[in-house]
PQR file with spaces between the fields and no chain letter, atoms N, CA, C, O and H, PARSE charges and radii, in Angstrom:
ATOM       1  N    MET     1     162.099  280.408 -118.943 -0.4000 1.5000
ATOM       2  CA   MET     1     162.445  279.246 -118.156 -0.0000 2.0000
ATOM       3  C    MET     1     161.592  278.088 -118.644  0.5500 1.7000
ATOM       4  O    MET     1     160.432  278.280 -119.009 -0.5500 1.4000
ATOM       5  N    GLY     2     162.154  276.889 -118.652 -0.4000 1.5000
ATOM       6  CA   GLY     2     161.399  275.746 -119.134 -0.0000 2.0000
ATOM       7  C    GLY     2     161.882  274.442 -118.551  0.5500 1.7000
ATOM       8  O    GLY     2     162.961  274.354 -117.964 -0.5500 1.4000
ATOM       9  H    GLY     2     163.096  276.732 -118.355  0.4000 1.0000
ATOM      10  N    VAL     3     161.050  273.429 -118.728 -0.4000 1.5000
ATOM      11  CA   VAL     3     161.368  272.084 -118.270 -0.0000 2.0000
ATOM      12  C    VAL     3     160.812  271.114 -119.314  0.5500 1.7000
ATOM      13  O    VAL     3     159.761  271.357 -119.907 -0.5500 1.4000
ATOM      14  H    VAL     3     160.174  273.501 -119.204  0.4000 1.0000
ATOM      15  N    GLY     4     161.530  270.019 -119.527 -0.4000 1.5000
ATOM      16  CA   GLY     4     161.091  269.064 -120.529 -0.0000 2.0000
ATOM      17  C    GLY     4     161.514  267.654 -120.200  0.5500 1.7000
ATOM      18  O    GLY     4     162.352  267.430 -119.327 -0.5500 1.4000
ATOM      19  H    GLY     4     162.384  269.822 -119.045  0.4000 1.0000
ATOM      20  N    ALA     5     160.927  266.706 -120.904 -0.4000 1.5000
ATOM      21  CA   ALA     5     161.255  265.288 -120.710 -0.0000 2.0000
ATOM      22  C    ALA     5     161.065  264.562 -122.038  0.5500 1.7000
ATOM      23  O    ALA     5     160.233  264.939 -122.863 -0.5500 1.4000
ATOM      24  H    ALA     5     160.246  266.888 -121.614  0.4000 1.0000
ATOM      25  N    ALA     6     161.858  263.511 -122.220 -0.4000 1.5000
ATOM      26  CA   ALA     6     161.743  262.665 -123.410 -0.0000 2.0000
ATOM      27  C    ALA     6     161.723  261.212 -122.967  0.5500 1.7000
ATOM      28  O    ALA     6     162.455  260.813 -122.061 -0.5500 1.4000
ATOM      29  H    ALA     6     162.534  263.204 -121.550  0.4000 1.0000
ATOM      30  N    VAL     7     160.873  260.426 -123.620 -0.4000 1.5000
ATOM      31  CA   VAL     7     160.763  258.998 -123.334 -0.0000 2.0000
ATOM      32  C    VAL     7     161.043  258.246 -124.622  0.5500 1.7000
ATOM      33  O    VAL     7     160.353  258.429 -125.624 -0.5500 1.4000
ATOM      34  H    VAL     7     160.279  260.749 -124.356  0.4000 1.0000
ATOM      35  N    ARG     8     162.063  257.399 -124.584 -0.4000 1.5000
ATOM      36  CA   ARG     8     162.431  256.636 -125.763 -0.0000 2.0000
ATOM      37  C    ARG     8     161.551  255.385 -125.835  0.5500 1.7000
ATOM      38  O    ARG     8     161.552  254.562 -124.919 -0.5500 1.4000
ATOM      39  H    ARG     8     162.623  257.251 -123.770  0.4000 1.0000
ATOM      40  N    VAL     9     160.800  255.253 -126.934 -0.4000 1.5000
ATOM      41  CA   VAL     9     159.911  254.109 -127.118 -0.0000 2.0000
ATOM      42  C    VAL     9     160.510  253.075 -128.069  0.5500 1.7000
ATOM      43  O    VAL     9     159.989  251.968 -128.203 -0.5500 1.4000
ATOM      44  H    VAL     9     160.800  255.921 -127.678  0.4000 1.0000
ATOM      45  N    HIS    10     161.592  253.440 -128.715 -0.4000 1.5000
ATOM      46  CA   HIS    10     162.313  252.574 -129.659 -0.0000 2.0000
ATOM      47  C    HIS    10     163.707  253.175 -129.757  0.5500 1.7000
ATOM      48  O    HIS    10     163.864  254.364 -129.479 -0.5500 1.4000
ATOM      49  H    HIS    10     162.015  254.339 -128.606  0.4000 1.0000
ATOM      50  N    PRO    11     164.735  252.405 -130.141 -0.5600 1.5000
ATOM      51  CA   PRO    11     166.079  252.989 -130.226  0.2800 2.0000
ATOM      52  C    PRO    11     166.163  254.235 -131.120  0.5500 1.7000
ATOM      53  O    PRO    11     167.060  255.058 -130.937 -0.5500 1.4000
ATOM      54  N    ARG    12     165.256  254.381 -132.070 -0.4000 1.5000
ATOM      55  CA   ARG    12     165.298  255.536 -132.969 -0.0000 2.0000
ATOM      56  C    ARG    12     164.126  256.506 -132.793  0.5500 1.7000
ATOM      57  O    ARG    12     164.075  257.528 -133.477 -0.5500 1.4000
ATOM      58  H    ARG    12     164.528  253.712 -132.218  0.4000 1.0000
ATOM      59  N    VAL    13     163.199  256.214 -131.905 -0.4000 1.5000
ATOM      60  CA   VAL    13     161.997  257.045 -131.749 -0.0000 2.0000
ATOM      61  C    VAL    13     161.823  257.430 -130.283  0.5500 1.7000
ATOM      62  O    VAL    13     161.944  256.594 -129.388 -0.5500 1.4000
ATOM      63  H    VAL    13     163.240  255.384 -131.349  0.4000 1.0000
ATOM      64  N    ALA    14     161.535  258.716 -130.052 -0.4000 1.5000
ATOM      65  CA   ALA    14     161.274  259.207 -128.704 -0.0000 2.0000
ATOM      66  C    ALA    14     160.091  260.174 -128.738  0.5500 1.7000
ATOM      67  O    ALA    14     159.879  260.870 -129.731 -0.5500 1.4000
ATOM      68  H    ALA    14     161.436  259.395 -130.779  0.4000 1.0000
ATOM      69  N    LEU    15     159.329  260.212 -127.658 -0.4000 1.5000
ATOM      70  CA   LEU    15     158.252  261.181 -127.474 -0.0000 2.0000
ATOM      71  C    LEU    15     158.741  262.220 -126.477  0.5500 1.7000
ATOM      72  O    LEU    15     159.369  261.866 -125.479 -0.5500 1.4000
ATOM      73  H    LEU    15     159.500  259.646 -126.852  0.4000 1.0000
ATOM      74  N    PHE    16     158.465  263.493 -126.727 -0.4000 1.5000
ATOM      75  CA   PHE    16     158.931  264.509 -125.789 -0.0000 2.0000
ATOM      76  C    PHE    16     157.836  265.527 -125.496  0.5500 1.7000
ATOM      77  O    PHE    16     156.915  265.734 -126.286 -0.5500 1.4000
ATOM      78  H    PHE    16     157.955  263.781 -127.538  0.4000 1.0000
ATOM      79  N    ALA    17     157.973  266.149 -124.337 -0.4000 1.5000
ATOM      80  CA   ALA    17     157.081  267.235 -123.923 -0.0000 2.0000
ATOM      81  C    ALA    17     157.936  268.292 -123.245  0.5500 1.7000
ATOM      82  O    ALA    17     158.877  267.974 -122.518 -0.5500 1.4000
ATOM      83  H    ALA    17     158.722  265.981 -123.696  0.4000 1.0000
ATOM      84  N    MET    18     157.598  269.554 -123.489 -0.4000 1.5000
ATOM      85  CA   MET    18     158.351  270.652 -122.896 -0.0000 2.0000
ATOM      86  C    MET    18     157.361  271.751 -122.511  0.5500 1.7000
ATOM      87  O    MET    18     156.452  272.077 -123.275 -0.5500 1.4000
ATOM      88  H    MET    18     156.833  269.812 -124.079  0.4000 1.0000
ATOM      89  N    LEU    19     157.549  272.315 -121.318 -0.4000 1.5000
ATOM      90  CA   LEU    19     156.728  273.422 -120.838 -0.0000 2.0000
ATOM      91  C    LEU    19     157.630  274.612 -120.563  0.5500 1.7000
ATOM      92  O    LEU    19     158.608  274.502 -119.824 -0.5500 1.4000
ATOM      93  H    LEU    19     158.287  272.050 -120.698  0.4000 1.0000
ATOM      94  N    GLN    20     157.298  275.750 -121.159 -0.4000 1.5000
ATOM      95  CA   GLN    20     158.064  276.978 -120.966 -0.0000 2.0000
ATOM      96  C    GLN    20     157.141  278.035 -120.382  0.5500 1.7000
ATOM      97  O    GLN    20     155.963  278.114 -120.730 -0.5500 1.4000
ATOM      98  H    GLN    20     156.503  275.840 -121.760  0.4000 1.0000
ATOM      99  N    GLY    21     157.696  278.846 -119.486 -0.4000 1.5000
ATOM     100  CA   GLY    21     156.910  279.902 -118.873 -0.0000 2.0000
ATOM     101  C    GLY    21     157.669  281.211 -118.838  0.5500 1.7000
ATOM     102  O    GLY    21     158.899  281.232 -118.875 -0.5500 1.4000
ATOM     103  H    GLY    21     158.653  278.782 -119.203  0.4000 1.0000
ATOM     104  N    LEU    22     156.925  282.306 -118.767 -0.4000 1.5000
ATOM     105  CA   LEU    22     157.517  283.636 -118.765 -0.0000 2.0000
ATOM     106  C    LEU    22     156.640  284.550 -117.916  0.5500 1.7000
ATOM     107  O    LEU    22     155.416  284.546 -118.040 -0.5500 1.4000
ATOM     108  H    LEU    22     155.926  282.289 -118.737  0.4000 1.0000
ATOM     109  N    ALA    23     157.281  285.329 -117.055 -0.4000 1.5000
ATOM     110  CA   ALA    23     156.574  286.337 -116.260 -0.0000 2.0000
ATOM     111  C    ALA    23     157.142  287.710 -116.599  0.5500 1.7000
ATOM     112  O    ALA    23     158.359  287.882 -116.672 -0.5500 1.4000
ATOM     113  H    ALA    23     158.276  285.333 -116.955  0.4000 1.0000
ATOM     114  N    ALA    24     156.272  288.673 -116.802 -0.4000 1.5000
ATOM     115  CA   ALA    24     156.689  290.015 -117.189 -0.0000 2.0000
ATOM     116  C    ALA    24     156.994  290.858 -115.951  0.5500 1.7000
ATOM     117  O    ALA    24     156.169  290.964 -115.044 -0.5500 1.4000
ATOM     118  H    ALA    24     155.284  288.533 -116.742  0.4000 1.0000
ATOM     119  N    LEU    25     158.178  291.453 -115.923 -0.4000 1.5000
ATOM     120  CA   LEU    25     158.526  292.375 -114.850 -0.0000 2.0000
ATOM     121  C    LEU    25     157.989  293.767 -115.155  0.5500 1.7000
ATOM     122  O    LEU    25     157.600  294.504 -114.249 -0.5500 1.4000
ATOM     123  H    LEU    25     158.849  291.367 -116.660  0.4000 1.0000
ATOM     124  N    GLN    26     157.972  294.118 -116.428 -0.4000 1.5000
ATOM     125  CA   GLN    26     157.443  295.411 -116.855 -0.0000 2.0000
ATOM     126  C    GLN    26     156.678  295.184 -118.147  0.5500 1.7000
ATOM     127  O    GLN    26     157.171  294.506 -119.048 -0.5500 1.4000
ATOM     128  H    GLN    26     158.288  293.520 -117.164  0.4000 1.0000
ATOM     129  N    ARG    27     155.488  295.741 -118.247 -0.4000 1.5000
ATOM     130  CA   ARG    27     154.647  295.539 -119.424 -0.0000 2.0000
ATOM     131  C    ARG    27     154.387  296.869 -120.101  0.5500 1.7000
ATOM     132  O    ARG    27     154.176  297.884 -119.437 -0.5500 1.4000
ATOM     133  H    ARG    27     155.087  296.292 -117.515  0.4000 1.0000
ATOM     134  N    GLY    28     154.402  296.862 -121.417 -0.4000 1.5000
ATOM     135  CA   GLY    28     154.097  298.067 -122.179 -0.0000 2.0000
ATOM     136  C    GLY    28     152.691  297.984 -122.741  0.5500 1.7000
ATOM     137  O    GLY    28     152.364  297.033 -123.451 -0.5500 1.4000
ATOM     138  H    GLY    28     154.574  296.038 -121.957  0.4000 1.0000
ATOM     139  N    THR    29     151.865  298.953 -122.438 -0.4000 1.5000
ATOM     140  CA   THR    29     150.500  299.013 -122.945 -0.0000 2.0000
ATOM     141  C    THR    29     150.430  300.084 -124.029  0.5500 1.7000
ATOM     142  O    THR    29     150.971  301.177 -123.863 -0.5500 1.4000
ATOM     143  H    THR    29     152.131  299.725 -121.861  0.4000 1.0000
ATOM     144  N    PHE    30     149.767  299.771 -125.132 -0.4000 1.5000
ATOM     145  CA   PHE    30     149.615  300.711 -126.235 -0.0000 2.0000
ATOM     146  C    PHE    30     148.231  301.339 -126.168  0.5500 1.7000
ATOM     147  O    PHE    30     147.215  300.643 -126.198 -0.5500 1.4000
ATOM     148  H    PHE    30     149.328  298.883 -125.268  0.4000 1.0000
ATOM     149  N    VAL    31     148.207  302.660 -126.078 -0.4000 1.5000
ATOM     150  CA   VAL    31     146.961  303.400 -125.887 -0.0000 2.0000
ATOM     151  C    VAL    31     146.876  304.527 -126.909  0.5500 1.7000
ATOM     152  O    VAL    31     147.875  305.185 -127.202 -0.5500 1.4000
ATOM     153  H    VAL    31     149.032  303.225 -126.055  0.4000 1.0000
ATOM     154  N    VAL    32     145.680  304.747 -127.451 -0.4000 1.5000
ATOM     155  CA   VAL    32     145.411  305.881 -128.325 -0.0000 2.0000
ATOM     156  C    VAL    32     144.512  306.830 -127.544  0.5500 1.7000
ATOM     157  O    VAL    32     143.475  306.432 -127.014 -0.5500 1.4000
ATOM     158  H    VAL    32     144.868  304.212 -127.213  0.4000 1.0000
ATOM     159  N    ARG    33     144.926  308.088 -127.482 -0.4000 1.5000
ATOM     160  CA   ARG    33     144.115  309.096 -126.785 -0.0000 2.0000
ATOM     161  C    ARG    33     143.257  309.817 -127.816  0.5500 1.7000
ATOM     162  O    ARG    33     143.752  310.389 -128.787 -0.5500 1.4000
ATOM     163  H    ARG    33     145.768  308.411 -127.913  0.4000 1.0000
ATOM     164  N    ARG    34     141.955  309.768 -127.567 -0.4000 1.5000
ATOM     165  CA   ARG    34     141.026  310.357 -128.522 -0.0000 2.0000
ATOM     166  C    ARG    34     139.952  311.139 -127.761  0.5500 1.7000
ATOM     167  O    ARG    34     139.169  310.562 -127.007 -0.5500 1.4000
ATOM     168  H    ARG    34     141.553  309.303 -126.778  0.4000 1.0000
ATOM     169  N    ALA    35     139.929  312.425 -127.964 -0.4000 1.5000
ATOM     170  CA   ALA    35     138.904  313.312 -127.382 -0.0000 2.0000
ATOM     171  C    ALA    35     138.767  313.122 -125.868  0.5500 1.7000
ATOM     172  O    ALA    35     137.656  313.023 -125.347 -0.5500 1.4000
ATOM     173  H    ALA    35     140.566  312.893 -128.577  0.4000 1.0000
ATOM     174  N    GLY    36     139.884  313.072 -125.181 -0.4000 1.5000
ATOM     175  CA   GLY    36     139.850  312.968 -123.722 -0.0000 2.0000
ATOM     176  C    GLY    36     139.658  311.572 -123.177  0.5500 1.7000
ATOM     177  O    GLY    36     139.672  311.390 -121.959 -0.5500 1.4000
ATOM     178  H    GLY    36     140.786  313.152 -125.604  0.4000 1.0000
ATOM     179  N    THR    37     139.477  310.565 -124.042 -0.4000 1.5000
ATOM     180  CA   THR    37     139.338  309.181 -123.575 -0.0000 2.0000
ATOM     181  C    THR    37     140.505  308.358 -124.118  0.5500 1.7000
ATOM     182  O    THR    37     141.043  308.645 -125.188 -0.5500 1.4000
ATOM     183  H    THR    37     139.466  310.713 -125.031  0.4000 1.0000
ATOM     184  N    ASP    38     140.876  307.352 -123.375 -0.4000 1.5000
ATOM     185  CA   ASP    38     141.952  306.451 -123.783 -0.0000 2.0000
ATOM     186  C    ASP    38     141.358  305.167 -124.356  0.5500 1.7000
ATOM     187  O    ASP    38     140.495  304.543 -123.737 -0.5500 1.4000
ATOM     188  H    ASP    38     140.440  307.119 -122.506  0.4000 1.0000
ATOM     189  N    VAL    39     141.824  304.778 -125.540 -0.4000 1.5000
ATOM     190  CA   VAL    39     141.415  303.522 -126.164 -0.0000 2.0000
ATOM     191  C    VAL    39     142.614  302.591 -126.129  0.5500 1.7000
ATOM     192  O    VAL    39     143.634  302.866 -126.760 -0.5500 1.4000
ATOM     193  H    VAL    39     142.524  305.285 -126.043  0.4000 1.0000
ATOM     194  N    VAL    40     142.499  301.491 -125.393 -0.4000 1.5000
ATOM     195  CA   VAL    40     143.596  300.531 -125.257 -0.0000 2.0000
ATOM     196  C    VAL    40     143.633  299.641 -126.493  0.5500 1.7000
ATOM     197  O    VAL    40     142.656  298.960 -126.803 -0.5500 1.4000
ATOM     198  H    VAL    40     141.670  301.268 -124.880  0.4000 1.0000
ATOM     199  N    LEU    41     144.763  299.648 -127.198 -0.4000 1.5000
ATOM     200  CA   LEU    41     144.937  298.811 -128.385 -0.0000 2.0000
ATOM     201  C    LEU    41     145.536  297.460 -128.044  0.5500 1.7000
ATOM     202  O    LEU    41     145.162  296.441 -128.625 -0.5500 1.4000
ATOM     203  H    LEU    41     145.557  300.201 -126.946  0.4000 1.0000
ATOM     204  N    PHE    42     146.477  297.454 -127.090 -0.4000 1.5000
ATOM     205  CA   PHE    42     147.147  296.209 -126.727 -0.0000 2.0000
ATOM     206  C    PHE    42     147.564  296.278 -125.267  0.5500 1.7000
ATOM     207  O    PHE    42     148.220  297.231 -124.846 -0.5500 1.4000
ATOM     208  H    PHE    42     146.781  298.282 -126.618  0.4000 1.0000
ATOM     209  N    ASP    43     147.179  295.265 -124.495 -0.4000 1.5000
ATOM     210  CA   ASP    43     147.542  295.174 -123.077 -0.0000 2.0000
ATOM     211  C    ASP    43     148.009  293.745 -122.810  0.5500 1.7000
ATOM     212  O    ASP    43     147.175  292.858 -122.622 -0.5500 1.4000
ATOM     213  H    ASP    43     146.646  294.491 -124.837  0.4000 1.0000
ATOM     214  N    PRO    44     149.328  293.497 -122.789 -0.5600 1.5000
ATOM     215  CA   PRO    44     149.831  292.134 -122.628  0.2800 2.0000
ATOM     216  C    PRO    44     149.550  291.581 -121.233  0.5500 1.7000
ATOM     217  O    PRO    44     149.390  292.334 -120.272 -0.5500 1.4000
ATOM     218  N    GLY    45     149.495  290.274 -121.142 -0.4000 1.5000
ATOM     219  CA   GLY    45     149.256  289.610 -119.866 -0.0000 2.0000
ATOM     220  C    GLY    45     150.488  289.626 -118.972  0.5500 1.7000
ATOM     221  O    GLY    45     151.588  289.964 -119.409 -0.5500 1.4000
ATOM     222  H    GLY    45     149.626  289.663 -121.923  0.4000 1.0000
ATOM     223  N    VAL    46     150.282  289.255 -117.717 -0.4000 1.5000
ATOM     224  CA   VAL    46     151.365  289.235 -116.736 -0.0000 2.0000
ATOM     225  C    VAL    46     152.264  288.014 -116.959  0.5500 1.7000
ATOM     226  O    VAL    46     153.475  288.088 -116.751 -0.5500 1.4000
ATOM     227  H    VAL    46     149.388  288.981 -117.362  0.4000 1.0000
ATOM     228  N    ALA    47     151.681  286.911 -117.374 -0.4000 1.5000
ATOM     229  CA   ALA    47     152.454  285.675 -117.553 -0.0000 2.0000
ATOM     230  C    ALA    47     151.966  284.944 -118.799  0.5500 1.7000
ATOM     231  O    ALA    47     150.837  285.131 -119.252 -0.5500 1.4000
ATOM     232  H    ALA    47     150.697  286.851 -117.543  0.4000 1.0000
ATOM     233  N    SER    48     152.847  284.108 -119.336 -0.4000 1.5000
ATOM     234  CA   SER    48     152.464  283.272 -120.468 -0.0000 2.0000
ATOM     235  C    SER    48     153.160  281.929 -120.351  0.5500 1.7000
ATOM     236  O    SER    48     154.183  281.800 -119.678 -0.5500 1.4000
ATOM     237  H    SER    48     153.764  283.956 -118.968  0.4000 1.0000
ATOM     238  N    ALA    49     152.592  280.930 -121.016 -0.4000 1.5000
ATOM     239  CA   ALA    49     153.158  279.586 -120.988 -0.0000 2.0000
ATOM     240  C    ALA    49     152.997  278.955 -122.372  0.5500 1.7000
ATOM     241  O    ALA    49     152.079  279.283 -123.123 -0.5500 1.4000
ATOM     242  H    ALA    49     151.761  281.035 -121.563  0.4000 1.0000
ATOM     243  N    ARG    50     153.915  278.042 -122.684 -0.4000 1.5000
ATOM     244  CA   ARG    50     153.871  277.328 -123.956 -0.0000 2.0000
ATOM     245  C    ARG    50     154.151  275.861 -123.694  0.5500 1.7000
ATOM     246  O    ARG    50     155.096  275.527 -122.979 -0.5500 1.4000
ATOM     247  H    ARG    50     154.661  277.776 -122.073  0.4000 1.0000
ATOM     248  N    LEU    51     153.342  274.985 -124.262 -0.4000 1.5000
ATOM     249  CA   LEU    51     153.520  273.548 -124.150 -0.0000 2.0000
ATOM     250  C    LEU    51     153.850  272.999 -125.527  0.5500 1.7000
ATOM     251  O    LEU    51     153.121  273.243 -126.488 -0.5500 1.4000
ATOM     252  H    LEU    51     152.574  275.256 -124.842  0.4000 1.0000
ATOM     253  N    ALA    52     154.942  272.262 -125.624 -0.4000 1.5000
ATOM     254  CA   ALA    52     155.348  271.650 -126.891 -0.0000 2.0000
ATOM     255  C    ALA    52     155.360  270.135 -126.723  0.5500 1.7000
ATOM     256  O    ALA    52     155.943  269.606 -125.777 -0.5500 1.4000
ATOM     257  H    ALA    52     155.534  272.064 -124.843  0.4000 1.0000
ATOM     258  N    LEU    53     154.711  269.453 -127.649 -0.4000 1.5000
ATOM     259  CA   LEU    53     154.691  267.989 -127.677 -0.0000 2.0000
ATOM     260  C    LEU    53     155.232  267.546 -129.033  0.5500 1.7000
ATOM     261  O    LEU    53     154.970  268.190 -130.048 -0.5500 1.4000
ATOM     262  H    LEU    53     154.237  269.883 -128.418  0.4000 1.0000
ATOM     263  N    GLY    54     155.983  266.452 -129.050 -0.4000 1.5000
ATOM     264  CA   GLY    54     156.527  266.030 -130.322 -0.0000 2.0000
ATOM     265  C    GLY    54     157.069  264.615 -130.343  0.5500 1.7000
ATOM     266  O    GLY    54     157.122  263.919 -129.329 -0.5500 1.4000
ATOM     267  H    GLY    54     156.196  265.929 -128.225  0.4000 1.0000
ATOM     268  N    VAL    55     157.465  264.225 -131.529 -0.4000 1.5000
ATOM     269  CA   VAL    55     158.056  262.909 -131.776 -0.0000 2.0000
ATOM     270  C    VAL    55     159.422  263.170 -132.392  0.5500 1.7000
ATOM     271  O    VAL    55     159.554  263.940 -133.344 -0.5500 1.4000
ATOM     272  H    VAL    55     157.422  264.791 -132.352  0.4000 1.0000
ATOM     273  N    GLU    56     160.426  262.521 -131.836 -0.4000 1.5000
ATOM     274  CA   GLU    56     161.787  262.628 -132.363 -0.0000 2.0000
ATOM     275  C    GLU    56     162.138  261.325 -133.057  0.5500 1.7000
ATOM     276  O    GLU    56     162.000  260.249 -132.474 -0.5500 1.4000
ATOM     277  H    GLU    56     160.318  261.897 -131.062  0.4000 1.0000
ATOM     278  N    VAL    57     162.594  261.418 -134.304 -0.4000 1.5000
ATOM     279  CA   VAL    57     163.003  260.243 -135.063 -0.0000 2.0000
ATOM     280  C    VAL    57     164.458  260.425 -135.432  0.5500 1.7000
ATOM     281  O    VAL    57     164.823  261.421 -136.056 -0.5500 1.4000
ATOM     282  H    VAL    57     162.707  262.291 -134.777  0.4000 1.0000
ATOM     283  N    ARG    58     165.292  259.475 -135.052 -0.4000 1.5000
ATOM     284  CA   ARG    58     166.728  259.524 -135.364 -0.0000 2.0000
ATOM     285  C    ARG    58     167.000  258.698 -136.617  0.5500 1.7000
ATOM     286  O    ARG    58     166.627  257.528 -136.700 -0.5500 1.4000
ATOM     287  H    ARG    58     164.995  258.666 -134.544  0.4000 1.0000
ATOM     288  N    LEU    59     167.650  259.322 -137.577 -0.4000 1.5000
ATOM     289  CA   LEU    59     168.017  258.639 -138.805 -0.0000 2.0000
ATOM     290  C    LEU    59     169.474  258.214 -138.732  0.5500 1.7000
ATOM     291  O    LEU    59     170.268  258.850 -138.040 -0.5500 1.4000
ATOM     292  H    LEU    59     167.954  260.273 -137.509  0.4000 1.0000
ATOM     293  N    GLY    60     169.831  257.163 -139.424 -0.4000 1.5000
ATOM     294  CA   GLY    60     171.205  256.682 -139.411 -0.0000 2.0000
ATOM     295  C    GLY    60     171.420  255.645 -138.337  0.5500 1.7000
ATOM     296  O    GLY    60     170.474  255.014 -137.867 -0.5500 1.4000
ATOM     297  H    GLY    60     169.185  256.646 -139.986  0.4000 1.0000
ATOM     298  N    GLU    61     172.672  255.472 -137.951 -0.4000 1.5000
ATOM     299  CA   GLU    61     173.028  254.458 -136.947 -0.0000 2.0000
ATOM     300  C    GLU    61     172.598  254.904 -135.551  0.5500 1.7000
ATOM     301  O    GLU    61     172.920  256.020 -135.146 -0.5500 1.4000
ATOM     302  H    GLU    61     173.441  255.985 -138.333  0.4000 1.0000
ATOM     303  N    PRO    62     171.871  254.051 -134.796 -0.5600 1.5000
ATOM     304  CA   PRO    62     171.513  254.418 -133.411  0.2800 2.0000
ATOM     305  C    PRO    62     172.755  254.407 -132.531  0.5500 1.7000
ATOM     306  O    PRO    62     173.607  253.531 -132.671 -0.5500 1.4000
ATOM     307  N    ARG    63     172.863  255.385 -131.618 -0.4000 1.5000
ATOM     308  CA   ARG    63     174.031  255.475 -130.743 -0.0000 2.0000
ATOM     309  C    ARG    63     173.641  255.227 -129.327  0.5500 1.7000
ATOM     310  O    ARG    63     174.491  255.260 -128.437 -0.5500 1.4000
ATOM     311  H    ARG    63     172.170  256.097 -131.505  0.4000 1.0000
């Protein structure tokens, strides 16, 4: 799921920002069993987020 916005600063140039998020309903943990003990190799988080920032430049005729 995500949300974003763009602000046009010139007819051909815009600045944008987007935030995406994800929540895990089920997570897989990778474990190695060694001599009666468990060694966790990978344990993913419950949630993650990504923020994207950028500049959009339109080439050609502005519409």
